[in-house]
Residue frames as a rotation matrix with the C-alpha (Angstrom) as fourth column:
UNK 1
0.461 -0.824 0.330 -59.92
-0.128 -0.429 -0.894 57.97
0.878 0.370 -0.303 -15.02
UNK 2
0.401 -0.385 -0.832 -57.30
0.806 0.580 0.120 56.92
0.436 -0.718 0.542 -12.52
UNK 3
-0.371 -0.621 -0.691 -55.43
0.832 -0.553 0.050 60.21
-0.413 -0.556 0.722 -12.07
UNK 4
0.656 0.591 0.471 -56.86
0.713 -0.690 -0.127 63.71
0.249 0.419 -0.873 -12.29
UNK 5
-0.511 -0.859 -0.046 -54.43
0.853 -0.499 -0.153 66.60
0.108 -0.118 0.987 -12.69
UNK 6
0.728 0.664 -0.169 -55.50
0.683 -0.724 0.100 69.96
-0.056 -0.188 -0.981 -11.23
UNK 7
-0.248 -0.856 0.454 -53.48
0.893 -0.383 -0.235 72.89
0.375 0.347 0.860 -12.59
UNK 8
0.642 0.669 0.374 -55.47
0.499 -0.736 0.458 75.61
0.582 -0.107 -0.806 -10.78
UNK 9
0.938 -0.304 -0.166 -52.67
0.003 -0.471 0.882 76.30
-0.346 -0.828 -0.441 -8.27
UNK 10
0.589 -0.745 0.313 -49.78
0.729 0.322 -0.604 76.16
0.349 0.584 0.733 -10.71
UNK 11
-0.141 -0.675 -0.724 -46.85
-0.804 0.505 -0.313 75.78
0.577 0.538 -0.614 -10.19
UNK 12
-0.679 0.038 0.733 -48.35
-0.507 0.698 -0.506 73.41
-0.531 -0.715 -0.455 -7.57
UNK 13
-0.348 0.537 -0.768 -49.95
-0.704 0.391 0.593 70.58
0.619 0.747 0.242 -9.51
UNK 14
-0.312 0.355 0.882 -52.43
-0.768 0.452 -0.453 68.52
-0.559 -0.818 0.132 -7.50
UNK 15
-0.518 0.121 -0.847 -52.90
-0.579 0.679 0.451 64.95
0.630 0.724 -0.281 -8.70
UNK 16
-0.132 0.575 0.807 -55.81
-0.881 0.305 -0.362 63.02
-0.454 -0.759 0.467 -7.23
UNK 17
-0.872 -0.197 -0.447 -55.89
-0.380 0.849 0.368 59.26
0.307 0.491 -0.815 -7.69
UNK 18
0.016 0.949 0.314 -59.24
-0.965 0.096 -0.242 57.47
-0.260 -0.299 0.918 -7.87
UNK 19
0.908 0.376 0.186 -59.80
-0.343 0.921 -0.184 53.72
-0.240 0.104 0.965 -7.67
UNK 20
0.120 -0.889 0.441 -57.09
0.143 0.455 0.879 51.66
-0.982 -0.043 0.182 -9.32
UNK 21
-0.523 -0.327 -0.787 -55.52
-0.738 -0.289 0.610 51.62
-0.427 0.900 -0.090 -12.76
UNK 22
0.423 0.807 0.413 -58.04
-0.406 0.576 -0.710 49.87
-0.810 0.133 0.571 -14.97
UNK 23
0.796 -0.146 0.587 -55.94
0.555 0.564 -0.612 49.53
-0.242 0.813 0.530 -18.11
UNK 24
-0.199 -0.964 0.176 -52.88
0.945 -0.141 0.296 50.73
-0.260 0.225 0.939 -20.01
UNK 25
0.034 0.290 0.956 -54.79
0.602 -0.770 0.212 53.81
0.798 0.569 -0.201 -21.21
UNK 26
0.948 0.303 -0.093 -55.15
0.237 -0.483 0.843 55.04
0.210 -0.822 -0.530 -17.60
UNK 27
0.397 -0.884 -0.247 -51.43
0.628 0.065 0.775 54.65
-0.669 -0.463 0.581 -17.07
UNK 28
-0.284 -0.521 0.805 -50.55
0.953 -0.244 0.178 56.23
0.104 0.818 0.566 -20.43
UNK 29
0.478 0.537 0.696 -52.71
0.436 -0.832 0.342 59.29
0.763 0.140 -0.632 -19.68
UNK 30
0.918 -0.192 -0.348 -51.00
0.289 -0.276 0.917 59.72
-0.272 -0.942 -0.197 -16.31
UNK 31
-0.010 -0.993 0.120 -47.55
0.764 0.069 0.642 59.62
-0.645 0.098 0.758 -17.94
UNK 32
-0.066 0.053 0.996 -48.66
0.893 -0.443 0.083 61.89
0.446 0.895 -0.019 -20.79
UNK 33
0.850 0.443 0.285 -49.73
0.265 -0.827 0.497 64.63
0.456 -0.347 -0.820 -18.35
UNK 34
0.695 -0.664 -0.276 -46.51
0.291 -0.091 0.952 64.35
-0.657 -0.742 0.130 -16.35
UNK 35
-0.192 -0.780 0.596 -44.38
0.908 0.089 0.408 64.44
-0.371 0.620 0.691 -19.49
UNK 36
0.343 0.430 0.835 -46.34
0.742 -0.669 0.041 67.47
0.576 0.605 -0.549 -20.68
UNK 37
0.973 -0.029 -0.231 -45.22
0.151 -0.676 0.721 69.37
-0.177 -0.736 -0.653 -17.59
UNK 38
0.116 -0.993 0.023 -41.58
0.477 0.076 0.876 68.70
-0.871 -0.091 0.482 -18.50
UNK 39
-0.147 -0.128 0.981 -42.22
0.987 -0.083 0.137 69.86
0.064 0.988 0.138 -22.07
UNK 40
0.828 0.494 0.265 -43.37
0.462 -0.869 0.175 73.24
0.317 -0.023 -0.948 -20.74
UNK 41
-0.089 -0.996 0.013 -39.86
0.721 -0.073 -0.689 73.68
0.687 -0.052 0.725 -19.27
UNK 42
-0.005 0.122 0.993 -41.09
-0.548 -0.831 0.099 75.45
0.837 -0.543 0.071 -16.12
UNK 43
-0.933 -0.358 -0.038 -40.48
-0.143 0.467 -0.873 74.44
0.331 -0.809 -0.487 -12.52
UNK 44
0.120 0.990 0.073 -43.41
-0.585 0.011 0.811 72.77
0.802 -0.140 0.580 -10.76
UNK 45
-0.789 -0.215 0.576 -44.36
-0.610 0.388 -0.691 70.93
-0.075 -0.896 -0.437 -7.58
UNK 46
-0.366 0.671 -0.645 -46.55
-0.118 0.654 0.747 67.86
0.923 0.349 -0.160 -7.14
UNK 47
-0.537 0.349 0.768 -49.11
-0.786 0.123 -0.606 67.10
-0.306 -0.929 0.209 -4.47
UNK 48
-0.611 0.298 -0.733 -50.19
-0.256 0.802 0.540 63.48
0.749 0.518 -0.413 -4.93
UNK 49
-0.302 0.607 0.735 -53.38
-0.925 0.001 -0.381 62.51
-0.232 -0.795 0.561 -3.08
UNK 50
-0.717 -0.054 -0.695 -53.72
-0.350 0.890 0.292 58.72
0.602 0.453 -0.657 -2.93
UNK 51
-0.787 0.376 0.489 -56.43
-0.474 0.139 -0.869 58.61
-0.395 -0.916 0.069 -0.25
UNK 52
0.236 0.971 -0.022 -59.12
-0.725 0.161 -0.670 57.48
-0.647 0.174 0.742 -2.73
UNK 53
-0.031 -0.296 -0.955 -57.11
-0.900 0.425 -0.102 54.94
0.436 0.855 -0.280 -4.68
UNK 54
0.816 0.283 0.504 -57.27
-0.469 0.833 0.292 51.19
-0.337 -0.474 0.813 -4.36
UNK 55
0.354 -0.714 0.604 -54.91
0.265 0.696 0.667 48.39
-0.897 -0.076 0.436 -5.28
UNK 56
0.572 -0.314 -0.758 -52.39
-0.796 -0.438 -0.418 49.15
-0.201 0.842 -0.500 -7.99
UNK 57
0.985 -0.172 0.027 -50.88
0.172 0.939 -0.299 46.27
0.027 0.299 0.954 -9.88
UNK 58
0.388 -0.917 -0.096 -47.19
0.228 -0.006 0.974 45.66
-0.893 -0.400 0.207 -9.37
UNK 59
0.067 -0.301 0.951 -46.79
0.989 0.147 -0.023 45.86
-0.133 0.942 0.308 -13.16
UNK 60
0.652 0.261 0.712 -47.70
0.450 -0.889 -0.086 49.55
0.610 0.377 -0.696 -13.08
UNK 61
0.915 -0.390 -0.107 -45.49
-0.081 -0.434 0.897 50.25
-0.396 -0.812 -0.429 -10.07
UNK 62
0.097 -0.908 0.407 -42.52
0.618 0.375 0.691 48.80
-0.780 0.185 0.598 -11.96
UNK 63
0.150 0.023 0.988 -43.40
0.938 -0.321 -0.135 50.80
0.314 0.947 -0.070 -15.09
UNK 64
0.941 0.241 0.236 -43.66
0.151 -0.927 0.344 53.95
0.302 -0.288 -0.909 -12.98
UNK 65
0.616 -0.780 -0.106 -40.27
0.156 -0.011 0.988 53.28
-0.772 -0.625 0.115 -11.44
UNK 66
-0.116 -0.651 0.750 -38.73
0.910 0.233 0.343 52.99
-0.398 0.722 0.565 -14.90
UNK 67
0.476 0.387 0.790 -40.42
0.696 -0.714 -0.070 56.21
0.537 0.583 -0.609 -16.03
UNK 68
0.992 -0.112 -0.052 -39.11
-0.046 -0.725 0.687 58.15
-0.115 -0.679 -0.725 -13.01
UNK 69
0.281 -0.944 0.173 -35.64
0.485 0.296 0.823 56.72
-0.828 -0.148 0.541 -13.58
UNK 70
-0.038 -0.247 0.968 -35.68
0.990 -0.138 0.004 58.07
0.133 0.959 0.250 -17.16
UNK 71
0.812 0.393 0.432 -36.83
0.340 -0.920 0.197 61.49
0.475 -0.013 -0.880 -15.91
UNK 72
0.823 -0.519 -0.231 -33.90
0.097 -0.272 0.957 61.63
-0.560 -0.810 -0.174 -13.52
UNK 73
-0.004 -0.842 0.539 -31.53
0.871 0.262 0.415 61.34
-0.491 0.471 0.733 -16.48
UNK 74
0.663 0.286 0.691 -32.72
0.629 -0.714 -0.308 64.69
0.406 0.639 -0.654 -17.86
UNK 75
-0.363 -0.907 0.212 -30.15
0.637 -0.408 -0.654 67.47
0.680 -0.102 0.726 -17.51
UNK 76
-0.853 0.145 0.501 -32.61
-0.404 -0.792 -0.458 69.67
0.330 -0.593 0.734 -15.57
UNK 77
-0.656 0.642 -0.397 -35.31
0.734 0.664 -0.139 68.58
0.174 -0.383 -0.907 -13.15
UNK 78
-0.568 0.533 0.627 -38.42
-0.192 -0.826 0.529 70.75
0.801 0.180 0.571 -13.47
UNK 79
0.594 0.697 -0.401 -40.12
0.230 0.331 0.915 68.83
0.771 -0.636 0.036 -10.67
UNK 80
-0.154 -0.679 0.718 -38.78
-0.497 -0.575 -0.650 70.66
0.854 -0.457 -0.249 -7.65
UNK 81
-0.886 -0.055 0.460 -40.56
-0.448 0.355 -0.820 68.78
-0.119 -0.933 -0.339 -4.87
UNK 82
-0.244 0.862 -0.444 -43.40
-0.292 0.371 0.881 66.36
0.925 0.345 0.161 -4.34
UNK 83
-0.683 0.204 0.701 -45.64
-0.692 0.124 -0.711 65.50
-0.232 -0.971 0.057 -1.43
UNK 84
-0.554 0.490 -0.673 -47.59
-0.150 0.737 0.660 62.27
0.819 0.466 -0.335 -1.30
UNK 85
-0.281 0.580 0.764 -50.68
-0.956 -0.103 -0.274 61.90
-0.081 -0.808 0.584 0.89
UNK 86
-0.494 0.006 -0.869 -51.08
-0.273 0.948 0.162 58.22
0.826 0.318 -0.467 1.78
UNK 87
0.024 0.518 0.855 -53.53
-0.999 -0.007 0.033 56.42
0.023 -0.856 0.517 4.04
UNK 88
0.941 0.335 -0.047 -53.04
-0.338 0.939 -0.070 52.83
0.021 0.081 0.996 2.89
UNK 89
0.356 -0.846 0.397 -49.99
-0.391 0.251 0.885 50.77
-0.849 -0.470 -0.242 3.88
UNK 90
0.285 -0.204 0.937 -49.90
0.705 0.707 -0.061 48.90
-0.650 0.677 0.345 0.56
UNK 91
0.864 0.062 0.499 -49.90
0.415 -0.648 -0.638 52.15
0.284 0.759 -0.586 -1.45
UNK 92
0.774 -0.624 0.102 -47.13
-0.579 -0.634 0.513 53.50
-0.255 -0.456 -0.852 0.77
UNK 93
0.253 -0.675 0.693 -45.08
0.109 0.732 0.673 50.37
-0.961 -0.095 0.259 0.10
UNK 94
0.461 -0.031 0.887 -45.43
0.868 0.221 -0.444 50.81
-0.182 0.975 0.129 -3.68
């Protein structure tokens, strides 16, 4: 599994990324969990930890960008703030 969501500190949601995205199912699960947070209609915060992830295909970075763009069109943003922990220059670029 590429992304593990930890809800123990809700409304702070910790997302730990492991390895790289192996297939479309990994990506779909990541999006499904994020979308589920919006469906709950409660404010939340993200802490993304990318320190254990490896290369991510540009295809998924583009898909992610499109997903975030659609979220920004919602009338209310439940995601209040996000922090991204990055140790790799390539991941930071994406």
